[in-house]
N, C-alpha and C positions, 0 to 999 in steps of 0.2 A: 180785125179780130172783133166779134161784137162783145158788148158790155156784160150782157145776161147770158150766162153759161152754165151748163149743166153741172153740178157739184159732184166732182169725183176727182178731186186733184191728185190723189194718190193711188187711183184705180186698186184700190186695197181690198182683199176679201174679209179684212177686219173691220171694214166700215159698216156700221148697221144704220147708218142714218136714212130716213126716208128720203124719197126723191126731192130734190130742191133745185132751184135757181141760185146763183152766186153773183154778187154784185160788188165792185170795188171802185170807189170813185177816185183812188190814188193808186200809182204804180209805186212799189217800195214802200218802206216804212222807216222812219227816223227814230223809233224807240231803242234800236239798237240793242236788242236782246241776244245775249250770247248763244243761247240755245236755239235760236231760230232756225227753220229748215228752210224758210223760203228763199233766203239768202244764196242757195245753193242753185237755183233755177232762174232768178230774176236778177238779170244784169244791174249792177249799181245800186243793190237793194236799199242801202242805207240812204241813198240820195233821193228822197222821195219827192214825186212829181203828181200833179194832177193830170188826169187823163184828157187828152184833146177833145174839145167839143164836147165835153161829157155830157151837160144838160140837154143839149138838142139832140144827140144821139140816143139818150136815155128816153125821152119822149117818144120817139119813133118805135125804139124796140119794146117799150112797154106795151104797145096796142097790139103786140103778136103774142102775148103769153095769157092763158086762161085765166078767168076769174077765180080767186081762192087759191092761186099758186103760192108755193112756199119759197121765199125769198131771204137768202142769207146776205148781211152785209157786214163785215167782210171777212174772208177766212184767212187772209195772208196779210195784207197791207190794211192796218188799223184804220176805220174810218174816222177816228176822233184823234189821229196823232197831231203834232204840233202844228203841221201844215194848215190844219182845218182851220186855225185861228185866222189865218191870212185868205185863203181861198174860199172858204165855206162851202165847198162842194157838197159834203154830207148834209149840210143843213138845207141847202137847195134841193138836194135829192128827196129830202123827207118831206119837204113842202110838196113836191110832185106827187110822192107815193101816198100820202094822206088822202088823195082823191080817188084810189084804186081800191079795188077790193082784193088785198093780198093779205097773206099770212107773212109777216116781216119779223125777222130776228137780226137784231144788232149784237155783233161781238166786238168787244173792245177790252182794253186795259187802260182805258184814259177816263178820268174823271172829267174831263172837258164835256162829256155826253150830258152831264146834269144840267149844262147851260141850255140845252135844248129841251127842257122838260116840257115846258108848256106847248111847245110843237108836238113832241111825242105823244102827249096825251090826247091829242086830238086822231091819232091812228087806231082804229078800232081793234085790229088784230096784231099785238106787238108784244115780243118777248124780248128782254134785253139779258145779255150775256157778258158779265164782267170779269176779266181774268185777275186772280190774286196768286201769286207765287210763293209771297213770304210776307210775314208780318215784321220782319227785321229790316229796318229802313237802309242800315248799311249795306245788308246783302242785296237789297233790291237795287241800291243805286249802282251796284257793281254788276248784278245780274241784267238789268235792263236799264241802262244809264238815261236814256231819253224818255223814261215813261215816269207817270206819274207814282208818289211813294206810296206805300199800303193804306197809310192813314187816310188819305185822300180818296183811294178807291172804296175804303169802307163807307166814308161819308157819303160818296155818289151812292152806293147800294142803299143807304139809309134813306136817302132824299127819293130815289126814284121808286123804290119797292113800295112807298104808299101809294102808288098810281098805276103801276106797271109791273108785272111779274118779272122778277130778276132771278137769274140763274148765276151761279158762281163758278167759273172754270178754276180749279184748284190744280193748275196746270203749268209747267210740268212738275211731277214728282222727280226730283234729282237727290237721289241717294249719294252721300249722307246731307247735303246741304239744307234740305227743307223738311226732310222726312222726320224730324225730331219735333216738328211743329204741328204735326197732323191734328192732334186734338184740340190745341188751341185756336188754330184757324177755322175748324168745322164750328167751334164755339162763337168766334167772333163773326163769321158769315152767318150763322142763324141768327144772333142777336142784331146784325145790320138789317135783316129782314129778307134774305136771300130764300128762295122756296126750294132749291135744288143746288147740289153739287156735283158737276162733272170733273172728274179727273183722268189723267194719263201719266205716263212715265217719259222722261226725258229719252228721246230716240237719237241716237249718234248718228251723225253723217261727218264726212272728212272736215268740211269747214267749221260746222259747228263744234265738233269735237276739240280740234286744234285751239279754238277760241276759249273753250272751257279749261283746257289745260294750261293755256298761257296766263289765264287769269286766276286760277285755282291750283297751282302747281303742287300744293301739299296733297290734293287728291289724285294725282297724275298715277300713282301705281294701282291705287284702288280702281280707277275707272279703265285704265288699260287692261286689268284683270277681268273685270266685270262685263265690259264691252268688246274688246279685241279678243281676248282669250276665251272667255266662257259665254260671250253675248248670243243672241239669237237673231241671225240675218234674215229680215223680212223685206223683200224688194230692195230698195235703195238705203234702207235704215237698218242700225243695228239695234236690238232691244236687250233690256237687261235679261239675265237669265230668268227663266219662266216662274220658278219657285218663288225667287225674291219679289219680281215683279206683281204676283199674285198676293204675296203676304203684305205689301205695302198697300195695294189696293183694297184688300180686305179690312185692313186697318181703318182707312178712310171711311169704308162702308159702315164698319160698325159704329165709329163716332157719328156718323150721319143718324143711323138707326137710334142711337141713344139720344140724339138731339132731335129726333123726330123731322129730319130733312130728307127729302127724295135724294136718290143718288144713282149715278150712271158712271160707266167707263167709256173711254173713247178709243178706239182701234186698239185694244187689248187682247181682244179674244176670250174675255171673260163676261159677255152679255147676259149670262144667267144671273150674274151679281145684281144686275141692274133692278131698281124699283120703278123707274120710269124710263120713258123713251130716251136714248141717249143724248140726243142733242137739246133737250128741255122743251121741245115742240108740243109736248103734251098740256102745257099750260096756254095754248091757244083758245079762245073761245069754240067751244065745240056745238056742232048743228043742232 
């Protein structure tokens, strides 16, 4: 299987992203996010491993893609997960990519990315997307046990945003775990220096839903009602009921407008609410 693949992992008509390539230095992810969707289709997902002969294969494949292509790193296996400290595949990857004429977006929920800042500053067309799910550190430790704490992510946004456009994914909105934090999160993200917030709601799949119920039994009845009884089936996912979903997303949008932050949704069917392209790619240098 090639390293560089066309981005459309969900084959969803709700996806409004522009065409792009996807690249992951790693298979699997050790952040162990309870809400993760990728664990349902990648075997032994929490046992992260580097891809075999990654650098040699990448050099060959890069010769085949057109200049100014849009490349996102990475959509399911975090490029700056803990294994990067040992294998440095993402760092090596960026050393190569800096010499190519590509539009590159890095998607991570790790503060480790800030250690590569001097290297990243050498890439002419780069946007960084950092995920923040909650400001509550005890909740974060439960939801995403292997990831960095919210305070570390905010610090990374502040460090990077001085040099590179930073987008924050406030994702997923998990009713009612983090939906009471909307206003505060938007304010903190704006203060840290992010230029846009992208948001989406938690989408249930059997494995992640079971993990959520197991770790938050006090919400079992609420989630069973909202997802299994009243939820909206879309492909292999179950969404919150449409009215509740839209209400939550509109709250995030209004807070972004109040803070003069650009806003977009991801795979929700409400693209008319967006003030910028859904994935943050409008921050690439324009010709």
